[in-house]
C-alpha positions in Angstrom: -3.0 30.3 50.3 -5.5 32.4 49.0 -8.3 29.7 50.4 -6.8 30.0 54.0 -7.1 34.0 53.8 -10.6 33.7 52.4 -11.1 31.2 55.7 -9.6 33.8 58.0 -11.6 36.6 56.6 -15.0 34.6 57.0 -14.0 34.1 60.7 -13.3 37.5 61.4 -16.5 38.6 59.4 -18.4 36.3 61.7 -16.9 37.2 65.1 -16.8 41.1 64.4 -19.8 41.7 62.3 -22.3 39.1 63.1 -24.8 38.3 60.3 -24.7 41.8 59.3 -23.8 40.8 55.6 -25.8 43.3 53.6 -24.3 45.5 51.2 -24.4 48.8 53.6 -22.6 46.5 56.8 -19.2 48.2 58.2 -17.9 45.2 56.7 -19.0 45.9 53.3 -17.8 49.6 53.6 -14.2 48.7 54.7 -13.4 47.3 51.3 -13.4 48.9 47.9 -12.6 47.5 44.4 -8.7 48.1 42.8 -9.0 50.3 40.1 -6.6 47.9 37.9 -7.4 44.7 39.1 -11.0 44.7 40.8 -9.8 43.1 43.9 -11.0 43.8 47.3 -8.7 46.1 48.8 -9.1 47.5 52.4 -10.2 51.6 52.1 -6.9 52.9 53.9 -4.4 50.8 52.0 -2.2 52.6 49.7 -1.4 49.8 47.6 -3.2 46.6 46.2 -1.8 43.4 47.4 -3.0 41.6 44.4 -1.7 43.9 41.6 0.6 46.3 43.4 -1.0 49.4 41.9 -1.1 52.3 43.8 -4.2 53.6 45.2 -5.6 56.7 46.1 -7.2 57.3 49.8 -10.6 58.6 49.3 -12.3 60.9 51.7 -16.0 61.3 51.8 
């Protein structure tokens, strides 16, 4: 199942973001690492899908 999600994520990345895959790309800025398990989490998520940890919304 994880492989299917990664495949979907790759297709969305290609369609929405094109070849812009650098560290400062919109896609890279849309995710952050979970403080508990290190898994990539969407910036507006309130909890980690992998470990279930509660996440704090960050304002910049």
